C-alpha positions as CSV (number, residue, x, y, z in Angstrom):
1,M,-26.8,4.5,42.0
2,K,-26.0,6.2,38.8
3,A,-25.4,4.6,35.4
4,M,-23.6,5.3,32.2
5,I,-24.5,4.2,28.7
6,L,-21.6,4.2,26.2
7,A,-22.9,5.7,23.0
8,A,-19.9,7.5,21.5
9,G,-18.6,4.9,19.0
10,R,-18.5,5.5,15.3
11,G,-19.8,2.1,14.4
12,E,-17.5,1.5,11.4
13,R,-18.4,-2.2,11.0
14,M,-22.1,-1.2,10.9
15,R,-21.7,1.0,7.9
16,P,-23.6,2.0,5.8
17,L,-26.3,1.8,8.5
18,T,-24.3,4.1,10.8
19,D,-23.5,6.7,8.2
20,K,-26.6,8.6,9.1
21,C,-27.7,6.9,12.3
22,P,-25.7,6.4,15.5
23,K,-25.4,2.8,16.4
24,P,-27.4,3.0,19.7
25,L,-30.4,4.3,17.7
26,L,-30.5,1.3,15.4
27,C,-33.7,-0.6,16.1
28,V,-34.5,-4.1,17.3
29,A,-38.1,-5.0,16.9
30,G,-38.8,-1.3,16.2
31,I,-37.2,0.0,19.3
32,P,-33.7,1.7,19.5
33,L,-31.1,-0.4,21.3
34,I,-30.4,2.3,23.8
35,E,-34.0,2.6,24.7
36,Y,-34.1,-1.0,26.0
37,H,-31.3,-0.2,28.4
38,I,-32.9,3.0,29.6
39,K,-36.3,1.3,30.4
40,K,-34.6,-1.5,32.3
41,L,-32.5,1.0,34.3
42,A,-35.6,3.1,35.1
43,K,-37.4,-0.1,36.2
44,I,-34.9,-0.8,38.9
45,G,-34.9,2.8,40.1
46,V,-31.8,4.1,38.4
47,S,-32.9,7.6,37.4
48,D,-29.5,9.4,36.8
49,I,-28.0,8.3,33.6
50,V,-24.9,9.7,31.9
51,I,-24.5,9.1,28.1
52,N,-21.3,9.8,26.3
53,L,-21.6,11.1,22.8
54,A,-19.5,11.8,19.7
55,W,-20.5,10.6,16.2
56,L,-24.0,11.9,15.4
57,G,-24.5,12.5,19.1
58,E,-27.0,15.3,18.4
59,R,-29.3,12.6,16.9
60,I,-29.3,10.8,20.2
61,V,-30.0,14.0,22.1
62,D,-32.9,14.8,19.8
63,Y,-34.4,11.4,20.4
64,L,-33.9,11.1,24.1
65,Q,-34.1,14.8,25.2
66,D,-33.7,15.3,28.9
67,G,-35.1,11.8,29.9
68,E,-38.4,13.0,31.2
69,K,-40.4,10.7,28.9
70,F,-38.6,7.7,30.3
71,G,-38.9,8.9,33.9
72,V,-35.1,9.5,34.2
73,N,-32.6,12.3,34.0
74,F,-29.9,12.4,31.4
75,Q,-26.5,14.1,31.5
76,Y,-24.5,14.1,28.3
77,S,-20.7,13.8,28.2
78,W,-19.5,15.0,24.8
79,E,-16.3,13.6,23.2
80,N,-15.7,16.1,20.4
81,D,-11.9,15.7,20.2
82,G,-11.8,12.2,18.8
83,A,-12.3,8.7,20.2
84,L,-11.3,8.4,23.9
85,E,-11.9,4.6,24.0
86,T,-14.0,3.0,26.8
87,A,-12.0,3.9,29.9
88,G,-11.2,7.4,28.5
89,G,-14.9,8.0,28.1
90,I,-15.7,6.9,31.6
91,I,-12.9,9.0,33.1
92,K,-14.1,12.1,31.2
93,A,-17.6,11.4,32.6
94,L,-16.5,10.7,36.2
95,P,-17.5,14.1,37.6
96,K,-21.0,13.4,36.5
97,L,-21.0,9.8,38.0
98,V,-19.1,10.1,41.3
99,E,-21.0,10.0,44.6
100,G,-18.1,9.3,47.0
101,N,-16.8,5.9,46.1
102,E,-20.2,4.4,45.4
103,P,-20.2,2.1,42.4
104,F,-21.9,3.0,39.1
105,L,-23.1,0.8,36.3
106,V,-21.8,1.0,32.8
107,V,-23.6,-0.5,29.8
108,N,-22.4,-0.6,26.2
109,G,-25.1,1.1,24.1
110,D,-24.6,-1.2,21.1
111,I,-25.6,-4.5,22.8
112,Y,-28.9,-6.2,23.1
113,I,-29.8,-8.1,26.3
114,D,-33.0,-9.3,28.0
115,Y,-31.3,-9.1,31.4
116,D,-33.1,-6.7,33.7
117,F,-30.1,-5.6,35.9
118,S,-31.8,-7.0,39.0
119,P,-30.6,-7.8,41.5
120,L,-27.3,-5.9,41.3
121,P,-24.4,-7.3,43.4
122,H,-23.0,-5.6,46.4
123,L,-19.3,-4.8,46.0
124,T,-17.2,-5.2,49.1
125,E,-14.7,-2.5,49.9
126,K,-11.9,-4.5,48.3
127,Q,-13.8,-5.0,45.1
128,Q,-13.2,-2.5,42.4
129,A,-15.4,-4.0,39.7
130,H,-18.0,-6.7,38.9
131,L,-18.4,-7.8,35.3
132,W,-21.0,-9.8,33.5
133,V,-19.6,-12.3,31.0
134,V,-21.3,-14.5,28.3
135,D,-20.5,-17.6,26.3
136,N,-18.0,-16.9,23.6
137,P,-19.7,-15.8,20.4
138,P,-18.3,-16.8,16.9
139,H,-16.5,-13.5,16.6
140,N,-14.6,-14.0,19.9
141,V,-14.2,-17.8,20.3
142,S,-11.2,-17.6,22.7
143,G,-13.0,-15.3,25.2
144,D,-11.7,-12.5,27.3
145,F,-11.5,-13.5,30.9
146,Y,-11.2,-16.6,33.1
147,L,-14.0,-17.1,35.6
148,N,-13.4,-19.2,38.7
149,D,-15.7,-19.2,41.8
150,G,-16.9,-15.7,41.0
151,V,-13.5,-14.2,40.5
152,L,-12.2,-13.0,37.2
153,Q,-8.7,-13.2,35.8
154,S,-7.1,-12.5,32.5
155,K,-6.7,-15.6,30.4
156,Q,-2.9,-15.1,30.4
157,Q,-2.8,-14.9,34.2
158,A,-4.8,-18.1,34.5
159,E,-2.5,-19.9,32.1
160,W,0.6,-18.7,34.1
161,E,-1.0,-20.0,37.3
162,G,-1.7,-23.3,35.6
163,K,-5.4,-23.2,36.1
164,T,-7.3,-26.2,34.7
165,E,-9.9,-26.2,31.9
166,I,-9.0,-22.7,30.9
167,Q,-10.8,-22.6,27.6
168,K,-13.9,-24.1,29.2
169,N,-14.0,-21.4,31.8
170,C,-13.0,-18.4,29.6
171,F,-15.9,-16.1,28.7
172,T,-16.5,-13.0,26.7
173,F,-17.1,-9.6,28.4
174,S,-20.7,-8.7,27.9
175,G,-20.2,-4.9,27.9
176,I,-21.9,-4.6,31.3
177,G,-19.9,-3.7,34.4
178,L,-20.2,-2.3,37.9
179,Y,-17.3,-0.1,38.8
180,R,-16.0,1.9,41.8
181,P,-14.6,5.4,40.9
182,S,-11.4,4.4,42.6
183,L,-10.7,1.9,39.9
184,F,-9.9,4.8,37.6
185,H,-8.1,7.1,40.0
186,A,-4.6,6.1,38.9
187,Y,-5.5,6.9,35.3
188,L,-7.1,10.3,35.6
189,D,-4.4,12.0,33.5
190,H,-5.0,9.6,30.6
191,K,-7.3,11.2,28.0
192,V,-7.4,8.2,25.7
193,M,-7.5,4.9,27.6
194,P,-8.9,1.4,26.8
195,L,-10.6,-0.4,29.7
196,A,-9.0,-3.9,29.5
197,P,-5.5,-2.8,30.9
198,I,-7.2,-1.2,33.9
199,L,-9.4,-4.3,34.6
200,I,-6.4,-6.7,34.2
201,S,-4.4,-4.7,36.6
202,A,-7.2,-4.9,39.2
203,M,-7.7,-8.6,38.4
204,K,-4.1,-9.2,39.5
205,Q,-5.1,-7.9,42.9
206,Q,-8.2,-10.1,42.9
207,Q,-10.4,-7.0,43.0
208,V,-12.7,-8.0,40.1
209,S,-15.6,-10.4,40.5
210,G,-17.9,-11.7,37.8
211,E,-20.9,-13.8,36.9
212,K,-22.3,-15.3,33.8
213,L,-25.1,-13.5,32.1
214,S,-28.1,-15.6,31.2
215,G,-30.6,-15.0,28.5
216,V,-30.3,-13.3,25.1
217,W,-27.2,-11.3,24.5
218,T,-25.9,-9.9,21.2
219,D,-23.0,-7.6,20.4
220,V,-24.7,-5.7,17.5
221,G,-21.5,-5.1,15.7
222,T,-22.4,-5.8,12.0
223,P,-25.5,-5.4,9.8
224,E,-25.6,-9.2,9.6
225,R,-25.8,-9.5,13.4
226,L,-28.5,-6.9,13.6
227,Q,-30.5,-8.7,11.0
228,Q,-30.1,-12.0,12.7
229,L,-31.1,-10.5,16.1
230,N,-34.3,-9.0,14.6
231,M,-35.2,-12.3,13.1
232,K,-34.6,-14.0,16.4
233,I,-36.6,-11.5,18.4
234,Q,-39.5,-11.6,15.9
235,G,-39.5,-15.4,16.1
236,M,-39.8,-15.2,19.8
237,G,-42.7,-12.8,19.7
């Protein structure tokens, strides 16, 4: 299996920290965020990792090099013509990720997790994606998706179908997903593309499964969250 780490974002909400440092290189307990993901992926045998780059991407390349020091191999997907959004970045990198229709793992480079990616689920032929979700954080109290018996739906679809306890069963997307290349085939001519519409379309066909992520998870989106995370991790140490 191959993996992709999303590292092309500008990190506007993290300014001024990201004026000179790309967000995936911001440190938690002295270690860059992206390094945590790389080490966890290497531990489960994922050795081919694609990283998309844009803002200050050369800093990431300088730090990671070719991946040898982590026991992996990096390929870089540069996005020099402006933000492509999440799905756009994945679509651009597909030639580096595709092995038939085998699924690949995608991880946001600006999240912190203590999840070790093991064991990864097996996707059936019908399944186009598997997402990990978390309890809704203060910055996203309404959640993103409705989880019921391992199947994900958009909140709007669940409401339309009259599902019960919708808010109780709505969770936030963690930024970790397992995807089949075929999920993106209908969108290959889209240069700039968000991920949510693609997922919601597949959810309508009951092609997206999900599970709740346990343990520590933080979307490191602001300097305050980064500071709180560092304090939390130091307190656990």
